[in-house]
C-alpha positions in Angstrom: -29.8 30.4 -12.6 -31.3 27.0 -13.1 -34.6 26.8 -15.0 -37.1 23.9 -15.4 -40.5 23.8 -16.9 -43.4 22.7 -14.8 -46.7 23.1 -16.6 -46.7 26.6 -18.2 -44.4 28.1 -15.5 -40.6 28.3 -15.3 -39.0 27.2 -12.1 -36.0 29.2 -10.9 -34.7 26.9 -8.2 -35.5 24.2 -5.6 -35.6 25.8 -2.1 -36.0 22.8 0.1 -37.5 19.3 0.3 -39.8 17.2 2.5 -41.3 13.8 2.5 -45.1 13.7 2.4 -46.9 10.4 2.3 -43.6 8.6 1.8 -42.9 10.6 -1.4 -40.4 13.5 -1.9 -41.7 17.0 -2.6 -39.7 20.1 -3.4 -40.5 23.7 -2.7 -40.1 25.4 -6.0 -39.2 29.1 -6.5 -40.9 30.3 -9.7 -39.2 32.6 -12.1 -40.5 36.2 -12.0 -42.6 35.5 -8.9 -41.9 36.4 -5.3 -40.9 33.7 -2.8 -44.4 34.0 -1.2 -45.7 32.3 -4.4 -43.4 29.2 -3.9 -45.3 25.9 -4.1 -44.6 22.3 -3.1 -44.4 20.0 -6.1 -44.1 16.2 -6.3 -40.8 14.9 -7.5 -42.5 13.2 -10.4 -43.9 16.5 -11.6 -40.5 18.2 -11.9 -39.5 17.5 -15.5 -35.9 18.5 -15.6 -33.7 15.9 -13.9 -30.6 18.1 -13.9 -32.1 20.3 -11.2 -33.0 17.3 -9.1 -29.5 15.8 -9.5 -28.0 19.1 -8.4 -30.2 19.2 -5.3 -29.2 15.6 -4.4 -25.5 16.5 -4.8 -25.9 19.5 -2.4 -27.6 17.2 0.2 -24.8 14.7 0.0 -22.2 17.3 0.5 -24.1 18.7 3.5 -24.5 15.3 5.0 -20.8 14.5 4.6 -19.8 17.9 6.2 -22.1 17.2 9.2 -20.4 13.9 10.0 
């Protein structure tokens, strides 16, 4: 389980990403909350970079596999 702090909530995982207004946002699954409570958060608002790096690595592997 990967945990990050965003405000006073603990994030469990990043579910997916999107670009909105030219900036990256991530759908965050919050610890101890159902998926229906997931929220979209700006990249700059996610404090723990290890989770973002993990997500980018997954995307790179998926893109290489798709080629």
